[in-house]
Gaussian input, Z-matrix of N, CA and C with variables (Angstrom, degrees):
# hf/3-21g

backbone

0 1
 N
 C     1     B1
 C     2     B2     1     A1
 N     3     B3     2     A2     1     D1
 C     4     B4     3     A3     2     D2
 C     5     B5     4     A4     3     D3
 N     6     B6     5     A5     4     D4
 C     7     B7     6     A6     5     D5
 C     8     B8     7     A7     6     D6
 N     9     B9     8     A8     7     D7
 C    10    B10     9     A9     8     D8
 C    11    B11    10    A10     9     D9
 N    12    B12    11    A11    10    D10
 C    13    B13    12    A12    11    D11
 C    14    B14    13    A13    12    D12
 N    15    B15    14    A14    13    D13
 C    16    B16    15    A15    14    D14
 C    17    B17    16    A16    15    D15
 N    18    B18    17    A17    16    D16
 C    19    B19    18    A18    17    D17
 C    20    B20    19    A19    18    D18
 N    21    B21    20    A20    19    D19
 C    22    B22    21    A21    20    D20
 C    23    B23    22    A22    21    D21
 N    24    B24    23    A23    22    D22
 C    25    B25    24    A24    23    D23
 C    26    B26    25    A25    24    D24
 N    27    B27    26    A26    25    D25
 C    28    B28    27    A27    26    D26
 C    29    B29    28    A28    27    D27
 N    30    B30    29    A29    28    D28
 C    31    B31    30    A30    29    D29
 C    32    B32    31    A31    30    D30
 N    33    B33    32    A32    31    D31
 C    34    B34    33    A33    32    D32
 C    35    B35    34    A34    33    D33
 N    36    B36    35    A35    34    D34
 C    37    B37    36    A36    35    D35
 C    38    B38    37    A37    36    D36
 N    39    B39    38    A38    37    D37
 C    40    B40    39    A39    38    D38
 C    41    B41    40    A40    39    D39
 N    42    B42    41    A41    40    D40
 C    43    B43    42    A42    41    D41
 C    44    B44    43    A43    42    D42
 N    45    B45    44    A44    43    D43
 C    46    B46    45    A45    44    D44
 C    47    B47    46    A46    45    D45
 N    48    B48    47    A47    46    D46
 C    49    B49    48    A48    47    D47
 C    50    B50    49    A49    48    D48
 N    51    B51    50    A50    49    D49
 C    52    B52    51    A51    50    D50
 C    53    B53    52    A52    51    D51
 N    54    B54    53    A53    52    D52
 C    55    B55    54    A54    53    D53
 C    56    B56    55    A55    54    D54
 N    57    B57    56    A56    55    D55
 C    58    B58    57    A57    56    D56
 C    59    B59    58    A58    57    D57
 N    60    B60    59    A59    58    D58
 C    61    B61    60    A60    59    D59
 C    62    B62    61    A61    60    D60
 N    63    B63    62    A62    61    D61
 C    64    B64    63    A63    62    D62
 C    65    B65    64    A64    63    D63
 N    66    B66    65    A65    64    D64
 C    67    B67    66    A66    65    D65
 C    68    B68    67    A67    66    D66
 N    69    B69    68    A68    67    D67
 C    70    B70    69    A69    68    D68
 C    71    B71    70    A70    69    D69
 N    72    B72    71    A71    70    D70
 C    73    B73    72    A72    71    D71
 C    74    B74    73    A73    72    D72
 N    75    B75    74    A74    73    D73
 C    76    B76    75    A75    74    D74
 C    77    B77    76    A76    75    D75
 N    78    B78    77    A77    76    D76
 C    79    B79    78    A78    77    D77
 C    80    B80    79    A79    78    D78
 N    81    B81    80    A80    79    D79
 C    82    B82    81    A81    80    D80
 C    83    B83    82    A82    81    D81
 N    84    B84    83    A83    82    D82
 C    85    B85    84    A84    83    D83
 C    86    B86    85    A85    84    D84
 N    87    B87    86    A86    85    D85
 C    88    B88    87    A87    86    D86
 C    89    B89    88    A88    87    D87
 N    90    B90    89    A89    88    D88
 C    91    B91    90    A90    89    D89
 C    92    B92    91    A91    90    D90
 N    93    B93    92    A92    91    D91
 C    94    B94    93    A93    92    D92
 C    95    B95    94    A94    93    D93
 N    96    B96    95    A95    94    D94
 C    97    B97    96    A96    95    D95
 C    98    B98    97    A97    96    D96
 N    99    B99    98    A98    97    D97
 C   100   B100    99    A99    98    D98
 C   101   B101   100   A100    99    D99
 N   102   B102   101   A101   100   D100
 C   103   B103   102   A102   101   D101
 C   104   B104   103   A103   102   D102
 N   105   B105   104   A104   103   D103
 C   106   B106   105   A105   104   D104
 C   107   B107   106   A106   105   D105
 N   108   B108   107   A107   106   D106
 C   109   B109   108   A108   107   D107
 C   110   B110   109   A109   108   D108
 N   111   B111   110   A110   109   D109
 C   112   B112   111   A111   110   D110
 C   113   B113   112   A112   111   D111
 N   114   B114   113   A113   112   D112
 C   115   B115   114   A114   113   D113
 C   116   B116   115   A115   114   D114
 N   117   B117   116   A116   115   D115
 C   118   B118   117   A117   116   D116
 C   119   B119   118   A118   117   D117
 N   120   B120   119   A119   118   D118
 C   121   B121   120   A120   119   D119
 C   122   B122   121   A121   120   D120
 N   123   B123   122   A122   121   D121
 C   124   B124   123   A123   122   D122
 C   125   B125   124   A124   123   D123
 N   126   B126   125   A125   124   D124
 C   127   B127   126   A126   125   D125
 C   128   B128   127   A127   126   D126
 N   129   B129   128   A128   127   D127
 C   130   B130   129   A129   128   D128
 C   131   B131   130   A130   129   D129
 N   132   B132   131   A131   130   D130
 C   133   B133   132   A132   131   D131
 C   134   B134   133   A133   132   D132
 N   135   B135   134   A134   133   D133
 C   136   B136   135   A135   134   D134
 C   137   B137   136   A136   135   D135
 N   138   B138   137   A137   136   D136
 C   139   B139   138   A138   137   D137
 C   140   B140   139   A139   138   D138
 N   141   B141   140   A140   139   D139
 C   142   B142   141   A141   140   D140
 C   143   B143   142   A142   141   D141
 N   144   B144   143   A143   142   D142
 C   145   B145   144   A144   143   D143
 C   146   B146   145   A145   144   D144
 N   147   B147   146   A146   145   D145
 C   148   B148   147   A147   146   D146
 C   149   B149   148   A148   147   D147
 N   150   B150   149   A149   148   D148
 C   151   B151   150   A150   149   D149
 C   152   B152   151   A151   150   D150
 N   153   B153   152   A152   151   D151
 C   154   B154   153   A153   152   D152
 C   155   B155   154   A154   153   D153
 N   156   B156   155   A155   154   D154
 C   157   B157   156   A156   155   D155
 C   158   B158   157   A157   156   D156
 N   159   B159   158   A158   157   D157
 C   160   B160   159   A159   158   D158
 C   161   B161   160   A160   159   D159
 N   162   B162   161   A161   160   D160
 C   163   B163   162   A162   161   D161
 C   164   B164   163   A163   162   D162
 N   165   B165   164   A164   163   D163
 C   166   B166   165   A165   164   D164
 C   167   B167   166   A166   165   D165
 N   168   B168   167   A167   166   D166
 C   169   B169   168   A168   167   D167
 C   170   B170   169   A169   168   D168
 N   171   B171   170   A170   169   D169
 C   172   B172   171   A171   170   D170
 C   173   B173   172   A172   171   D171
 N   174   B174   173   A173   172   D172
 C   175   B175   174   A174   173   D173
 C   176   B176   175   A175   174   D174
 N   177   B177   176   A176   175   D175
 C   178   B178   177   A177   176   D176
 C   179   B179   178   A178   177   D177
 N   180   B180   179   A179   178   D178
 C   181   B181   180   A180   179   D179
 C   182   B182   181   A181   180   D180
 N   183   B183   182   A182   181   D181
 C   184   B184   183   A183   182   D182
 C   185   B185   184   A184   183   D183
 N   186   B186   185   A185   184   D184
 C   187   B187   186   A186   185   D185
 C   188   B188   187   A187   186   D186
 N   189   B189   188   A188   187   D187
 C   190   B190   189   A189   188   D188
 C   191   B191   190   A190   189   D189
 N   192   B192   191   A191   190   D190
 C   193   B193   192   A192   191   D191
 C   194   B194   193   A193   192   D192
 N   195   B195   194   A194   193   D193
 C   196   B196   195   A195   194   D194
 C   197   B197   196   A196   195   D195
 N   198   B198   197   A197   196   D196
 C   199   B199   198   A198   197   D197
 C   200   B200   199   A199   198   D198

   B1=1.4826
   B2=1.5033
   B3=1.2903
   B4=1.3354
   B5=1.5541
   B6=1.3034
   B7=1.3848
   B8=1.5114
   B9=1.3728
   B10=1.4893
   B11=1.4909
   B12=1.2134
   B13=1.4963
   B14=1.5715
   B15=1.3363
   B16=1.4686
   B17=1.4868
   B18=1.3362
   B19=1.5460
   B20=1.5439
   B21=1.3671
   B22=1.4655
   B23=1.3685
   B24=1.4514
   B25=1.4739
   B26=1.5762
   B27=1.2577
   B28=1.5547
   B29=1.4714
   B30=1.3654
   B31=1.5127
   B32=1.5813
   B33=1.4684
   B34=1.3618
   B35=1.5513
   B36=1.2693
   B37=1.3578
   B38=1.4397
   B39=1.3740
   B40=1.4649
   B41=1.4282
   B42=1.3419
   B43=1.4587
   B44=1.4799
   B45=1.3428
   B46=1.4597
   B47=1.4701
   B48=1.2643
   B49=1.5139
   B50=1.5861
   B51=1.2899
   B52=1.4302
   B53=1.5664
   B54=1.3684
   B55=1.4147
   B56=1.4560
   B57=1.4518
   B58=1.4414
   B59=1.5900
   B60=1.3073
   B61=1.4781
   B62=1.5507
   B63=1.2083
   B64=1.4833
   B65=1.4334
   B66=1.2654
   B67=1.5304
   B68=1.5242
   B69=1.4731
   B70=1.3624
   B71=1.3408
   B72=1.3404
   B73=1.5237
   B74=1.4381
   B75=1.3746
   B76=1.5300
   B77=1.5061
   B78=1.4927
   B79=1.6043
   B80=1.5289
   B81=1.2383
   B82=1.6357
   B83=1.4556
   B84=1.2215
   B85=1.4162
   B86=1.4997
   B87=1.3365
   B88=1.5497
   B89=1.4784
   B90=1.4301
   B91=1.5221
   B92=1.5254
   B93=1.4668
   B94=1.3820
   B95=1.5857
   B96=1.3419
   B97=1.3286
   B98=1.6014
   B99=1.4211
   B100=1.3413
   B101=1.4524
   B102=1.3452
   B103=1.5195
   B104=1.5274
   B105=1.3477
   B106=1.3379
   B107=1.6094
   B108=1.1848
   B109=1.5281
   B110=1.5612
   B111=1.3932
   B112=1.4982
   B113=1.5472
   B114=1.2580
   B115=1.5274
   B116=1.5330
   B117=1.1633
   B118=1.5874
   B119=1.4719
   B120=1.3376
   B121=1.4118
   B122=1.4881
   B123=1.2462
   B124=1.5184
   B125=1.6248
   B126=1.2561
   B127=1.5688
   B128=1.5820
   B129=1.3096
   B130=1.4318
   B131=1.5972
   B132=1.3274
   B133=1.5481
   B134=1.5512
   B135=1.4756
   B136=1.4212
   B137=1.5013
   B138=1.2923
   B139=1.5011
   B140=1.4950
   B141=1.2532
   B142=1.4742
   B143=1.5285
   B144=1.1834
   B145=1.5600
   B146=1.5815
   B147=1.2472
   B148=1.4161
   B149=1.4799
   B150=1.4047
   B151=1.3110
   B152=1.5587
   B153=1.3519
   B154=1.4698
   B155=1.5477
   B156=1.2303
   B157=1.5375
   B158=1.5392
   B159=1.3226
   B160=1.3880
   B161=1.7039
   B162=1.2824
   B163=1.3276
   B164=1.5914
   B165=1.3988
   B166=1.4037
   B167=1.5128
   B168=1.4337
   B169=1.5583
   B170=1.5734
   B171=1.2975
   B172=1.4701
   B173=1.3337
   B174=1.3264
   B175=1.5079
   B176=1.4900
   B177=1.3823
   B178=1.4525
   B179=1.6017
   B180=1.2807
   B181=1.5105
   B182=1.5239
   B183=1.3688
   B184=1.6010
   B185=1.5252
   B186=1.2346
   B187=1.4433
   B188=1.6386
   B189=1.2776
   B190=1.5427
   B191=1.4044
   B192=1.3885
   B193=1.4827
   B194=1.5553
   B195=1.3631
   B196=1.5117
   B197=1.3667
   B198=1.3213
   B199=1.4468
   B200=1.5144
   A1=110.04
   A2=125.43
   A3=126.36
   A4=114.13
   A5=119.94
   A6=120.46
   A7=110.03
   A8=117.90
   A9=117.98
   A10=116.28
   A11=114.91
   A12=123.16
   A13=109.57
   A14=120.55
   A15=119.80
   A16=107.06
   A17=117.85
   A18=115.40
   A19=110.74
   A20=117.07
   A21=120.44
   A22=107.65
   A23=117.47
   A24=116.21
   A25=112.22
   A26=110.33
   A27=112.03
   A28=114.25
   A29=110.53
   A30=115.18
   A31=112.86
   A32=115.45
   A33=121.92
   A34=108.30
   A35=120.14
   A36=118.59
   A37=118.16
   A38=119.17
   A39=119.90
   A40=113.57
   A41=121.33
   A42=126.58
   A43=111.70
   A44=120.82
   A45=121.47
   A46=105.43
   A47=128.72
   A48=130.06
   A49=105.30
   A50=119.43
   A51=124.03
   A52=110.78
   A53=116.23
   A54=114.27
   A55=110.05
   A56=111.74
   A57=120.06
   A58=114.41
   A59=113.10
   A60=117.03
   A61=112.74
   A62=119.57
   A63=121.13
   A64=111.88
   A65=122.76
   A66=119.07
   A67=111.00
   A68=122.75
   A69=122.92
   A70=118.25
   A71=121.27
   A72=125.55
   A73=105.98
   A74=115.54
   A75=125.89
   A76=114.83
   A77=103.46
   A78=110.19
   A79=108.93
   A80=117.02
   A81=112.55
   A82=116.59
   A83=121.69
   A84=125.85
   A85=108.94
   A86=114.82
   A87=116.28
   A88=100.37
   A89=110.73
   A90=114.67
   A91=105.68
   A92=121.20
   A93=119.00
   A94=108.33
   A95=118.84
   A96=127.20
   A97=110.85
   A98=108.69
   A99=112.95
   A100=114.81
   A101=118.93
   A102=126.53
   A103=103.51
   A104=123.08
   A105=125.00
   A106=114.43
   A107=113.87
   A108=121.08
   A109=111.43
   A110=107.94
   A111=114.37
   A112=111.56
   A113=115.74
   A114=118.40
   A115=109.48
   A116=119.25
   A117=120.06
   A118=105.66
   A119=125.79
   A120=121.14
   A121=113.70
   A122=117.70
   A123=121.11
   A124=103.16
   A125=116.96
   A126=114.49
   A127=109.93
   A128=121.68
   A129=125.93
   A130=107.64
   A131=106.66
   A132=112.54
   A133=113.49
   A134=110.78
   A135=115.89
   A136=114.80
   A137=117.45
   A138=123.24
   A139=110.27
   A140=120.02
   A141=122.97
   A142=108.82
   A143=120.32
   A144=122.63
   A145=106.04
   A146=124.47
   A147=123.90
   A148=111.64
   A149=119.80
   A150=116.81
   A151=120.03
   A152=114.66
   A153=115.80
   A154=117.99
   A155=111.27
   A156=117.30
   A157=107.94
   A158=119.91
   A159=126.54
   A160=109.66
   A161=110.37
   A162=119.42
   A163=115.60
   A164=110.93
   A165=114.41
   A166=114.91
   A167=113.72
   A168=116.19
   A169=113.65
   A170=118.64
   A171=117.92
   A172=119.11
   A173=129.19
   A174=125.34
   A175=108.93
   A176=122.86
   A177=119.07
   A178=112.86
   A179=114.54
   A180=113.34
   A181=104.47
   A182=114.98
   A183=120.07
   A184=112.91
   A185=122.21
   A186=121.33
   A187=107.58
   A188=116.12
   A189=123.00
   A190=104.01
   A191=117.02
   A192=119.41
   A193=108.19
   A194=123.22
   A195=120.52
   A196=116.64
   A197=118.01
   A198=123.76
   A199=108.67
   D1=-35.87
   D2=177.52
   D3=-97.08
   D4=-6.52
   D5=-178.81
   D6=-74.98
   D7=-34.93
   D8=177.94
   D9=-59.08
   D10=-49.22
   D11=-179.79
   D12=-64.52
   D13=-27.12
   D14=176.37
   D15=-70.93
   D16=-41.83
   D17=-179.99
   D18=-72.19
   D19=-30.73
   D20=177.81
   D21=-59.37
   D22=-52.41
   D23=-170.55
   D24=-73.45
   D25=-27.96
   D26=173.92
   D27=-65.22
   D28=-33.78
   D29=175.05
   D30=-63.97
   D31=-42.66
   D32=177.76
   D33=-65.34
   D34=-42.81
   D35=178.80
   D36=-64.64
   D37=-24.73
   D38=173.30
   D39=-73.45
   D40=-19.76
   D41=174.67
   D42=-69.12
   D43=-21.73
   D44=-168.14
   D45=-110.20
   D46=1.01
   D47=-168.26
   D48=-66.33
   D49=132.54
   D50=169.79
   D51=-104.07
   D52=112.76
   D53=-179.57
   D54=-59.26
   D55=151.45
   D56=173.79
   D57=64.15
   D58=17.84
   D59=-178.20
   D60=-57.10
   D61=-40.68
   D62=179.99
   D63=-75.54
   D64=-14.20
   D65=178.50
   D66=-90.26
   D67=-9.84
   D68=172.40
   D69=-98.08
   D70=142.80
   D71=172.59
   D72=-62.11
   D73=144.19
   D74=178.06
   D75=-45.92
   D76=-46.86
   D77=-171.39
   D78=-74.59
   D79=-13.40
   D80=174.64
   D81=-93.47
   D82=10.21
   D83=175.45
   D84=-81.27
   D85=142.07
   D86=176.61
   D87=-82.49
   D88=162.93
   D89=-171.93
   D90=-67.95
   D91=-23.63
   D92=-178.01
   D93=-69.01
   D94=-40.69
   D95=177.77
   D96=-59.09
   D97=-46.83
   D98=-175.12
   D99=-64.19
   D100=-41.05
   D101=178.41
   D102=-63.31
   D103=-53.94
   D104=-178.01
   D105=-54.36
   D106=-37.02
   D107=178.34
   D108=-70.19
   D109=-41.26
   D110=176.46
   D111=-64.19
   D112=-40.90
   D113=178.55
   D114=-74.81
   D115=-30.30
   D116=171.65
   D117=-65.15
   D118=-45.89
   D119=-179.08
   D120=-66.52
   D121=-40.57
   D122=-179.76
   D123=-63.54
   D124=-62.02
   D125=-177.33
   D126=-50.42
   D127=-42.44
   D128=-172.27
   D129=-62.25
   D130=-44.90
   D131=179.89
   D132=-61.59
   D133=-42.73
   D134=177.55
   D135=-65.06
   D136=-36.36
   D137=172.04
   D138=-60.95
   D139=-52.81
   D140=179.15
   D141=-57.75
   D142=-46.80
   D143=-179.81
   D144=-63.25
   D145=-39.30
   D146=178.22
   D147=-71.18
   D148=-40.55
   D149=170.45
   D150=-62.38
   D151=-43.34
   D152=166.20
   D153=-53.25
   D154=-40.52
   D155=178.58
   D156=-66.05
   D157=-40.51
   D158=-179.69
   D159=-59.94
   D160=-46.61
   D161=-179.75
   D162=-65.85
   D163=-31.82
   D164=175.83
   D165=-77.87
   D166=-36.37
   D167=-171.25
   D168=-110.52
   D169=-37.90
   D170=-175.00
   D171=-57.01
   D172=144.40
   D173=179.39
   D174=-90.88
   D175=8.29
   D176=179.35
   D177=-81.03
   D178=-5.42
   D179=-176.87
   D180=-92.61
   D181=142.13
   D182=-174.30
   D183=-64.33
   D184=-22.66
   D185=-173.06
   D186=-92.14
   D187=3.50
   D188=177.16
   D189=-80.92
   D190=144.67
   D191=176.66
   D192=-68.17
   D193=-29.53
   D194=178.49
   D195=-77.72
   D196=6.30
   D197=176.37
   D198=-69.85

């Protein structure tokens, strides 16, 4: 149930990735790159949270009792 949104938000995050982001000083980013990287960070955090929730609650993982 939570695994689908994890993949969905990971796909959204990949749309906003800025290559070489960590190599550039924050002040040298253009506004477009900054917004893209902020969106990437938000979607990546949501994807990680959904994956963690899936591991905790979904019965598709082999260590869950419902498996």
